[in-house]
PDB file of N, CA, C, O and CB in Angstrom:
ATOM      1  N   MET A   1      59.732 -98.889 -68.236  1.00  0.00           N
ATOM      2  CA  MET A   1      59.184-100.286 -68.091  1.00  0.00           C
ATOM      3  C   MET A   1      60.190-100.981 -67.965  1.00  0.00           C
ATOM      4  O   MET A   1      59.980-102.077 -67.445  1.00  0.00           O
ATOM      5  CB  MET A   1      58.372-100.830 -69.117  1.00  0.00           C
ATOM      6  N   LYS A   2      61.606-100.670 -68.354  1.00  0.00           N
ATOM      7  CA  LYS A   2      62.582-102.135 -68.037  1.00  0.00           C
ATOM      8  C   LYS A   2      62.876-102.175 -66.855  1.00  0.00           C
ATOM      9  O   LYS A   2      63.269-103.269 -66.450  1.00  0.00           O
ATOM     10  CB  LYS A   2      63.977-102.329 -68.724  1.00  0.00           C
ATOM     11  N   LYS A   3      62.801-100.955 -65.800  1.00  0.00           N
ATOM     12  CA  LYS A   3      62.930-101.344 -64.395  1.00  0.00           C
ATOM     13  C   LYS A   3      61.874-101.854 -63.580  1.00  0.00           C
ATOM     14  O   LYS A   3      61.920-102.097 -62.374  1.00  0.00           O
ATOM     15  CB  LYS A   3      63.342-100.362 -63.761  1.00  0.00           C
ATOM     16  N   THR A   4      61.047-101.971 -64.266  1.00  0.00           N
ATOM     17  CA  THR A   4      59.165-102.523 -63.866  1.00  0.00           C
ATOM     18  C   THR A   4      59.799-103.928 -64.065  1.00  0.00           C
ATOM     19  O   THR A   4      59.812-104.745 -63.145  1.00  0.00           O
ATOM     20  CB  THR A   4      57.363-102.006 -65.275  1.00  0.00           C
ATOM     21  N   LEU A   5      60.210-104.132 -65.029  1.00  0.00           N
ATOM     22  CA  LEU A   5      60.132-105.720 -65.387  1.00  0.00           C
ATOM     23  C   LEU A   5      60.991-106.393 -64.631  1.00  0.00           C
ATOM     24  O   LEU A   5      60.806-107.490 -64.102  1.00  0.00           O
ATOM     25  CB  LEU A   5      60.464-106.112 -66.823  1.00  0.00           C
ATOM     26  N   LEU A   6      62.275-105.474 -64.574  1.00  0.00           N
ATOM     27  CA  LEU A   6      63.379-106.054 -63.895  1.00  0.00           C
ATOM     28  C   LEU A   6      62.884-106.653 -62.227  1.00  0.00           C
ATOM     29  O   LEU A   6      63.192-107.711 -61.678  1.00  0.00           O
ATOM     30  CB  LEU A   6      64.600-104.790 -63.858  1.00  0.00           C
ATOM     31  N   LYS A   7      61.927-105.400 -61.676  1.00  0.00           N
ATOM     32  CA  LYS A   7      61.735-105.592 -60.496  1.00  0.00           C
ATOM     33  C   LYS A   7      60.547-106.714 -60.075  1.00  0.00           C
ATOM     34  O   LYS A   7      60.369-107.332 -59.026  1.00  0.00           O
ATOM     35  CB  LYS A   7      61.545-104.324 -60.045  1.00  0.00           C
ATOM     36  N   ILE A   8      59.903-106.707 -61.197  1.00  0.00           N
ATOM     37  CA  ILE A   8      58.914-107.751 -60.807  1.00  0.00           C
ATOM     38  C   ILE A   8      59.739-109.406 -61.040  1.00  0.00           C
ATOM     39  O   ILE A   8      59.581-110.311 -60.220  1.00  0.00           O
ATOM     40  CB  ILE A   8      57.389-107.501 -61.915  1.00  0.00           C
ATOM     41  N   LEU A   9      60.448-109.527 -62.065  1.00  0.00           N
ATOM     42  CA  LEU A   9      61.598-110.748 -62.314  1.00  0.00           C
ATOM     43  C   LEU A   9      62.143-111.062 -60.680  1.00  0.00           C
ATOM     44  O   LEU A   9      61.824-112.061 -60.035  1.00  0.00           O
ATOM     45  CB  LEU A   9      63.165-110.098 -63.517  1.00  0.00           C
ATOM     46  N   LEU A  10      63.208-109.741 -60.105  1.00  0.00           N
ATOM     47  CA  LEU A  10      63.315-110.004 -59.237  1.00  0.00           C
ATOM     48  C   LEU A  10      62.956-110.741 -58.127  1.00  0.00           C
ATOM     49  O   LEU A  10      63.644-111.535 -57.487  1.00  0.00           O
ATOM     50  CB  LEU A  10      63.368-109.504 -59.243  1.00  0.00           C
ATOM     51  N   TYR A  11      61.360-110.267 -57.896  1.00  0.00           N
ATOM     52  CA  TYR A  11      60.496-110.304 -56.882  1.00  0.00           C
ATOM     53  C   TYR A  11      60.098-111.958 -57.261  1.00  0.00           C
ATOM     54  O   TYR A  11      60.004-112.733 -56.310  1.00  0.00           O
ATOM     55  CB  TYR A  11      59.235-109.005 -56.925  1.00  0.00           C
ATOM     56  N   VAL A  12      59.912-112.374 -58.391  1.00  0.00           N
ATOM     57  CA  VAL A  12      59.613-113.982 -58.816  1.00  0.00           C
ATOM     58  C   VAL A  12      60.970-114.956 -58.224  1.00  0.00           C
ATOM     59  O   VAL A  12      60.945-115.949 -57.497  1.00  0.00           O
ATOM     60  CB  VAL A  12      59.507-114.136 -60.819  1.00  0.00           C
ATOM     61  N   LEU A  13      62.097-114.256 -58.832  1.00  0.00           N
ATOM     62  CA  LEU A  13      62.844-115.187 -58.341  1.00  0.00           C
ATOM     63  C   LEU A  13      63.210-114.859 -57.262  1.00  0.00           C
ATOM     64  O   LEU A  13      64.213-115.537 -57.037  1.00  0.00           O
ATOM     65  CB  LEU A  13      63.750-115.527 -58.987  1.00  0.00           C
ATOM     66  N   THR A  14      62.962-114.062 -56.227  1.00  0.00           N
ATOM     67  CA  THR A  14      63.007-114.052 -54.803  1.00  0.00           C
ATOM     68  C   THR A  14      62.442-115.292 -54.051  1.00  0.00           C
ATOM     69  O   THR A  14      62.914-116.091 -53.241  1.00  0.00           O
ATOM     70  CB  THR A  14      62.304-112.887 -54.371  1.00  0.00           C
ATOM     71  N   GLY A  15      60.604-115.031 -54.972  1.00  0.00           N
ATOM     72  CA  GLY A  15      59.930-115.800 -54.220  1.00  0.00           C
ATOM     73  C   GLY A  15      59.986-117.394 -54.151  1.00  0.00           C
ATOM     74  O   GLY A  15      59.763-118.214 -53.260  1.00  0.00           O
ATOM     75  N   GLY A  16      60.407-117.475 -55.577  1.00  0.00           N
ATOM     76  CA  GLY A  16      60.797-118.804 -55.868  1.00  0.00           C
ATOM     77  C   GLY A  16      61.855-119.366 -55.229  1.00  0.00           C
ATOM     78  O   GLY A  16      61.774-120.568 -54.976  1.00  0.00           O
ATOM     79  N   LEU A  17      63.191-118.547 -54.792  1.00  0.00           N
ATOM     80  CA  LEU A  17      64.373-119.349 -53.928  1.00  0.00           C
ATOM     81  C   LEU A  17      63.951-119.311 -52.503  1.00  0.00           C
ATOM     82  O   LEU A  17      64.723-119.927 -51.770  1.00  0.00           O
ATOM     83  CB  LEU A  17      65.957-118.631 -54.037  1.00  0.00           C
ATOM     84  N   ALA A  18      63.048-118.817 -51.976  1.00  0.00           N
ATOM     85  CA  ALA A  18      62.320-118.462 -50.605  1.00  0.00           C
ATOM     86  C   ALA A  18      61.364-119.847 -50.094  1.00  0.00           C
ATOM     87  O   ALA A  18      61.139-120.402 -49.019  1.00  0.00           O
ATOM     88  CB  ALA A  18      61.212-116.966 -50.886  1.00  0.00           C
ATOM     89  N   PHE A  19      60.870-120.082 -51.834  1.00  0.00           N
ATOM     90  CA  PHE A  19      60.204-121.086 -51.704  1.00  0.00           C
ATOM     91  C   PHE A  19      60.554-122.568 -51.882  1.00  0.00           C
ATOM     92  O   PHE A  19      59.874-123.510 -51.475  1.00  0.00           O
ATOM     93  CB  PHE A  19      59.419-120.813 -52.314  1.00  0.00           C
ATOM     94  N   PHE A  20      61.709-122.638 -52.547  1.00  0.00           N
ATOM     95  CA  PHE A  20      62.411-123.935 -52.660  1.00  0.00           C
ATOM     96  C   PHE A  20      63.283-124.094 -51.029  1.00  0.00           C
ATOM     97  O   PHE A  20      63.308-125.226 -50.546  1.00  0.00           O
ATOM     98  CB  PHE A  20      63.582-123.861 -54.200  1.00  0.00           C
ATOM     99  N   VAL A  21      63.934-122.991 -50.283  1.00  0.00           N
ATOM    100  CA  VAL A  21      64.510-123.060 -49.166  1.00  0.00           C
ATOM    101  C   VAL A  21      63.289-123.901 -48.217  1.00  0.00           C
ATOM    102  O   VAL A  21      63.387-124.943 -47.569  1.00  0.00           O
ATOM    103  CB  VAL A  21      64.988-121.532 -48.714  1.00  0.00           C
ATOM    104  N   VAL A  22      62.227-123.063 -48.415  1.00  0.00           N
ATOM    105  CA  VAL A  22      61.306-123.907 -47.150  1.00  0.00           C
ATOM    106  C   VAL A  22      61.065-125.235 -47.758  1.00  0.00           C
ATOM    107  O   VAL A  22      60.850-126.051 -46.862  1.00  0.00           O
ATOM    108  CB  VAL A  22      59.634-123.164 -46.698  1.00  0.00           C
ATOM    109  N   THR A  23      61.022-125.735 -48.874  1.00  0.00           N
ATOM    110  CA  THR A  23      60.479-126.802 -48.806  1.00  0.00           C
ATOM    111  C   THR A  23      61.737-127.977 -48.883  1.00  0.00           C
ATOM    112  O   THR A  23      61.610-129.192 -48.738  1.00  0.00           O
ATOM    113  CB  THR A  23      59.396-126.799 -49.881  1.00  0.00           C
ATOM    114  N   PHE A  24      63.122-127.118 -49.188  1.00  0.00           N
ATOM    115  CA  PHE A  24      63.992-128.214 -49.229  1.00  0.00           C
ATOM    116  C   PHE A  24      64.311-128.395 -47.284  1.00  0.00           C
ATOM    117  O   PHE A  24      64.599-129.460 -46.737  1.00  0.00           O
ATOM    118  CB  PHE A  24      65.561-127.745 -50.416  1.00  0.00           C
ATOM    119  N   THR A  25      64.206-127.519 -46.828  1.00  0.00           N
ATOM    120  CA  THR A  25      64.222-127.835 -45.443  1.00  0.00           C
ATOM    121  C   THR A  25      63.476-128.676 -44.477  1.00  0.00           C
ATOM    122  O   THR A  25      63.745-129.334 -43.472  1.00  0.00           O
ATOM    123  CB  THR A  25      64.134-126.949 -45.032  1.00  0.00           C
ATOM    124  N   VAL A  26      62.139-128.311 -45.382  1.00  0.00           N
ATOM    125  CA  VAL A  26      61.259-129.819 -44.823  1.00  0.00           C
ATOM    126  C   VAL A  26      61.504-130.803 -45.116  1.00  0.00           C
ATOM    127  O   VAL A  26      60.994-131.752 -44.519  1.00  0.00           O
ATOM    128  CB  VAL A  26      60.048-130.074 -45.067  1.00  0.00           C
ATOM    129  N   TYR A  27      62.423-131.001 -46.199  1.00  0.00           N
ATOM    130  CA  TYR A  27      62.446-132.544 -46.660  1.00  0.00           C
ATOM    131  C   TYR A  27      63.250-132.973 -46.195  1.00  0.00           C
ATOM    132  O   TYR A  27      63.130-134.175 -45.957  1.00  0.00           O
ATOM    133  CB  TYR A  27      62.559-132.967 -47.890  1.00  0.00           C
ATOM    134  N   PHE A  28      64.636-132.243 -45.748  1.00  0.00           N
ATOM    135  CA  PHE A  28      65.680-132.158 -44.969  1.00  0.00           C
ATOM    136  C   PHE A  28      65.606-132.619 -43.971  1.00  0.00           C
ATOM    137  O   PHE A  28      65.908-133.798 -43.784  1.00  0.00           O
ATOM    138  CB  PHE A  28      66.054-131.221 -44.790  1.00  0.00           C
ATOM    139  N   PHE A  29      65.196-131.849 -43.062  1.00  0.00           N
ATOM    140  CA  PHE A  29      64.448-132.600 -41.469  1.00  0.00           C
ATOM    141  C   PHE A  29      63.530-133.796 -41.390  1.00  0.00           C
ATOM    142  O   PHE A  29      63.423-134.524 -40.403  1.00  0.00           O
ATOM    143  CB  PHE A  29      63.444-131.562 -40.725  1.00  0.00           C
ATOM    144  N   ASN A  30      62.952-133.911 -42.403  1.00  0.00           N
ATOM    145  CA  ASN A  30      61.905-134.963 -42.669  1.00  0.00           C
ATOM    146  C   ASN A  30      60.636-133.970 -41.306  1.00  0.00           C
ATOM    147  O   ASN A  30      60.228-134.648 -40.363  1.00  0.00           O
ATOM    148  CB  ASN A  30      62.678-137.126 -42.173  1.00  0.00           C
ATOM    149  N   ILE A  31      60.325-132.937 -41.374  1.00  0.00           N
ATOM    150  CA  ILE A  31      59.031-132.318 -40.713  1.00  0.00           C
ATOM    151  C   ILE A  31      57.935-132.445 -40.585  1.00  0.00           C
ATOM    152  O   ILE A  31      57.274-132.102 -39.605  1.00  0.00           O
ATOM    153  CB  ILE A  31      58.794-131.573 -40.897  1.00  0.00           C
ATOM    154  N   ASP A  32      57.272-133.353 -42.297  1.00  0.00           N
ATOM    155  CA  ASP A  32      56.022-133.801 -42.498  1.00  0.00           C
ATOM    156  C   ASP A  32      55.544-134.892 -41.774  1.00  0.00           C
ATOM    157  O   ASP A  32      54.503-135.076 -41.143  1.00  0.00           O
ATOM    158  CB  ASP A  32      55.888-134.050 -43.672  1.00  0.00           C
ATOM    159  N   MET A  33      56.707-135.700 -42.040  1.00  0.00           N
ATOM    160  CA  MET A  33      56.330-136.776 -40.649  1.00  0.00           C
ATOM    161  C   MET A  33      56.180-136.856 -39.609  1.00  0.00           C
ATOM    162  O   MET A  33      55.499-137.645 -38.953  1.00  0.00           O
ATOM    163  CB  MET A  33      56.784-137.452 -40.345  1.00  0.00           C
ATOM    164  N   LYS A  34      57.000-135.785 -39.240  1.00  0.00           N
ATOM    165  CA  LYS A  34      57.305-135.580 -37.714  1.00  0.00           C
ATOM    166  C   LYS A  34      56.199-135.039 -37.248  1.00  0.00           C
ATOM    167  O   LYS A  34      55.888-135.186 -36.066  1.00  0.00           O
ATOM    168  CB  LYS A  34      58.501-134.690 -37.326  1.00  0.00           C
ATOM    169  N   MET A  35      55.362-134.256 -38.209  1.00  0.00           N
ATOM    170  CA  MET A  35      53.807-133.515 -37.455  1.00  0.00           C
ATOM    171  C   MET A  35      53.044-134.409 -38.242  1.00  0.00           C
ATOM    172  O   MET A  35      51.861-134.197 -37.974  1.00  0.00           O
ATOM    173  CB  MET A  35      53.282-131.562 -37.741  1.00  0.00           C
ATOM    174  N   THR A  36      53.167-135.408 -39.179  1.00  0.00           N
ATOM    175  CA  THR A  36      52.150-136.636 -38.884  1.00  0.00           C
ATOM    176  C   THR A  36      51.919-137.247 -38.203  1.00  0.00           C
ATOM    177  O   THR A  36      50.757-137.647 -38.138  1.00  0.00           O
ATOM    178  CB  THR A  36      52.079-137.369 -39.282  1.00  0.00           C
ATOM    179  N   SER A  37      52.863-137.671 -37.313  1.00  0.00           N
ATOM    180  CA  SER A  37      52.919-138.290 -36.145  1.00  0.00           C
ATOM    181  C   SER A  37      52.650-138.019 -35.103  1.00  0.00           C
ATOM    182  O   SER A  37      52.602-138.865 -34.211  1.00  0.00           O
ATOM    183  CB  SER A  37      53.657-138.571 -35.956  1.00  0.00           C
ATOM    184  N   MET A  38      52.329-136.418 -34.865  1.00  0.00           N
ATOM    185  CA  MET A  38      51.853-135.961 -33.910  1.00  0.00           C
ATOM    186  C   MET A  38      50.847-135.934 -33.874  1.00  0.00           C
ATOM    187  O   MET A  38      50.286-136.068 -32.787  1.00  0.00           O
ATOM    188  CB  MET A  38      52.133-135.166 -33.647  1.00  0.00           C
ATOM    189  N   ILE A  39      49.949-135.702 -35.328  1.00  0.00           N
ATOM    190  CA  ILE A  39      49.173-135.594 -35.335  1.00  0.00           C
ATOM    191  C   ILE A  39      48.054-136.545 -35.582  1.00  0.00           C
ATOM    192  O   ILE A  39      46.840-136.344 -35.605  1.00  0.00           O
ATOM    193  CB  ILE A  39      49.357-134.911 -35.706  1.00  0.00           C
ATOM    194  N   GLU A  40      48.995-138.002 -35.824  1.00  0.00           N
ATOM    195  CA  GLU A  40      48.417-139.409 -35.780  1.00  0.00           C
ATOM    196  C   GLU A  40      47.189-139.953 -34.749  1.00  0.00           C
ATOM    197  O   GLU A  40      46.257-140.663 -35.126  1.00  0.00           O
ATOM    198  CB  GLU A  40      49.584-140.229 -35.489  1.00  0.00           C
ATOM    199  N   PRO A  41      47.380-139.491 -33.429  1.00  0.00           N
ATOM    200  CA  PRO A  41      46.515-139.697 -32.310  1.00  0.00           C
ATOM    201  C   PRO A  41      45.410-139.072 -32.221  1.00  0.00           C
ATOM    202  O   PRO A  41      44.479-139.621 -31.631  1.00  0.00           O
ATOM    203  CB  PRO A  41      47.039-139.477 -31.273  1.00  0.00           C
ATOM    204  N   LEU A  42      45.185-137.257 -33.009  1.00  0.00           N
ATOM    205  CA  LEU A  42      43.688-137.029 -33.155  1.00  0.00           C
ATOM    206  C   LEU A  42      43.120-137.733 -34.016  1.00  0.00           C
ATOM    207  O   LEU A  42      42.016-138.202 -33.737  1.00  0.00           O
ATOM    208  CB  LEU A  42      43.320-135.816 -33.461  1.00  0.00           C
ATOM    209  N   LEU A  43      43.658-137.969 -35.159  1.00  0.00           N
ATOM    210  CA  LEU A  43      43.213-138.410 -36.283  1.00  0.00           C
ATOM    211  C   LEU A  43      42.277-139.786 -36.269  1.00  0.00           C
ATOM    212  O   LEU A  43      41.289-140.170 -36.896  1.00  0.00           O
ATOM    213  CB  LEU A  43      44.371-138.534 -37.046  1.00  0.00           C
ATOM    214  N   LEU A  44      43.204-140.371 -35.112  1.00  0.00           N
ATOM    215  CA  LEU A  44      42.463-141.905 -35.304  1.00  0.00           C
ATOM    216  C   LEU A  44      41.459-142.103 -34.304  1.00  0.00           C
ATOM    217  O   LEU A  44      40.620-142.986 -34.484  1.00  0.00           O
ATOM    218  CB  LEU A  44      43.502-143.212 -35.142  1.00  0.00           C
ATOM    219  N   LYS A  45      41.424-141.018 -32.723  1.00  0.00           N
ATOM    220  CA  LYS A  45      40.231-140.884 -32.336  1.00  0.00           C
ATOM    221  C   LYS A  45      39.288-140.311 -32.742  1.00  0.00           C
ATOM    222  O   LYS A  45      38.229-140.422 -32.124  1.00  0.00           O
ATOM    223  CB  LYS A  45      40.225-140.622 -31.572  1.00  0.00           C
ATOM    224  N   TRP A  46      39.381-139.333 -34.178  1.00  0.00           N
ATOM    225  CA  TRP A  46      38.577-139.145 -34.380  1.00  0.00           C
ATOM    226  C   TRP A  46      37.499-139.786 -35.929  1.00  0.00           C
ATOM    227  O   TRP A  46      36.433-139.420 -36.424  1.00  0.00           O
ATOM    228  CB  TRP A  46      38.949-138.093 -34.077  1.00  0.00           C
ATOM    229  N   TYR A  47      38.286-140.644 -36.172  1.00  0.00           N
ATOM    230  CA  TYR A  47      38.140-141.842 -37.573  1.00  0.00           C
ATOM    231  C   TYR A  47      37.523-143.299 -36.447  1.00  0.00           C
ATOM    232  O   TYR A  47      36.756-144.222 -36.723  1.00  0.00           O
ATOM    233  CB  TYR A  47      40.366-142.335 -38.671  1.00  0.00           C
ATOM    234  N   ASP A  48      37.946-143.108 -35.699  1.00  0.00           N
ATOM    235  CA  ASP A  48      37.423-144.543 -34.644  1.00  0.00           C
ATOM    236  C   ASP A  48      36.124-143.934 -33.998  1.00  0.00           C
ATOM    237  O   ASP A  48      35.568-144.854 -33.398  1.00  0.00           O
ATOM    238  CB  ASP A  48      38.743-145.086 -33.122  1.00  0.00           C
ATOM    239  N   ARG A  49      35.416-142.778 -33.872  1.00  0.00           N
ATOM    240  CA  ARG A  49      34.383-142.547 -33.391  1.00  0.00           C
ATOM    241  C   ARG A  49      33.061-142.322 -34.937  1.00  0.00           C
ATOM    242  O   ARG A  49      31.993-141.765 -34.685  1.00  0.00           O
ATOM    243  CB  ARG A  49      34.781-141.237 -32.324  1.00  0.00           C
ATOM    244  N   ILE A  50      33.310-142.746 -36.171  1.00  0.00           N
ATOM    245  CA  ILE A  50      32.976-142.627 -37.091  1.00  0.00           C
ATOM    246  C   ILE A  50      32.099-144.388 -37.398  1.00  0.00           C
ATOM    247  O   ILE A  50      32.607-145.486 -37.626  1.00  0.00           O
ATOM    248  CB  ILE A  50      34.226-142.016 -37.851  1.00  0.00           C
ATOM    249  N   PRO A  51      30.368-143.888 -37.244  1.00  0.00           N
ATOM    250  CA  PRO A  51      29.921-144.992 -37.783  1.00  0.00           C
ATOM    251  C   PRO A  51      30.135-145.772 -38.914  1.00  0.00           C
ATOM    252  O   PRO A  51      30.183-145.091 -39.939  1.00  0.00           O
ATOM    253  CB  PRO A  51      29.068-144.834 -37.818  1.00  0.00           C
ATOM    254  N   ARG A  52      30.335-147.418 -39.140  1.00  0.00           N
ATOM    255  CA  ARG A  52      30.650-147.775 -39.797  1.00  0.00           C
ATOM    256  C   ARG A  52      29.423-148.764 -40.406  1.00  0.00           C
ATOM    257  O   ARG A  52      28.839-149.508 -39.617  1.00  0.00           O
ATOM    258  CB  ARG A  52      31.745-148.026 -39.403  1.00  0.00           C
ATOM    259  N   ASP A  53      29.082-148.750 -41.715  1.00  0.00           N
ATOM    260  CA  ASP A  53      28.182-149.697 -42.044  1.00  0.00           C
ATOM    261  C   ASP A  53      28.763-150.607 -42.775  1.00  0.00           C
ATOM    262  O   ASP A  53      28.803-150.249 -43.952  1.00  0.00           O
ATOM    263  CB  ASP A  53      27.128-149.248 -42.634  1.00  0.00           C
ATOM    264  N   GLN A  54      29.452-152.112 -42.499  1.00  0.00           N
ATOM    265  CA  GLN A  54      29.987-152.931 -43.421  1.00  0.00           C
ATOM    266  C   GLN A  54      29.472-154.019 -43.863  1.00  0.00           C
ATOM    267  O   GLN A  54      30.256-154.950 -44.045  1.00  0.00           O
ATOM    268  CB  GLN A  54      30.944-153.222 -43.121  1.00  0.00           C
ATOM    269  N   HIS A  55      28.295-154.191 -44.108  1.00  0.00           N
ATOM    270  CA  HIS A  55      27.370-155.103 -44.900  1.00  0.00           C
ATOM    271  C   HIS A  55      27.417-155.561 -46.114  1.00  0.00           C
ATOM    272  O   HIS A  55      27.068-154.796 -47.012  1.00  0.00           O
ATOM    273  CB  HIS A  55      26.385-154.698 -44.966  1.00  0.00           C
ATOM    274  N   LEU A  56      27.704-156.445 -46.331  1.00  0.00           N
ATOM    275  CA  LEU A  56      27.888-157.013 -47.782  1.00  0.00           C
ATOM    276  C   LEU A  56      26.620-157.059 -48.686  1.00  0.00           C
ATOM    277  O   LEU A  56      26.697-157.494 -49.835  1.00  0.00           O
ATOM    278  CB  LEU A  56      28.416-158.480 -47.692  1.00  0.00           C
TER     279      LEU A  56
END
């Protein structure tokens, strides 16, 4: 019982550490905004095609 609990705790801690490392790397290198700037032209093209009803 104790071994199983320690093994589960080790997996949770390892997963939490891996999640922290990935999110810190994304934050440190500003990867989220770099990806957003790459996707922006596609999004602008998509939203410019949407018909708008601007009657007040």
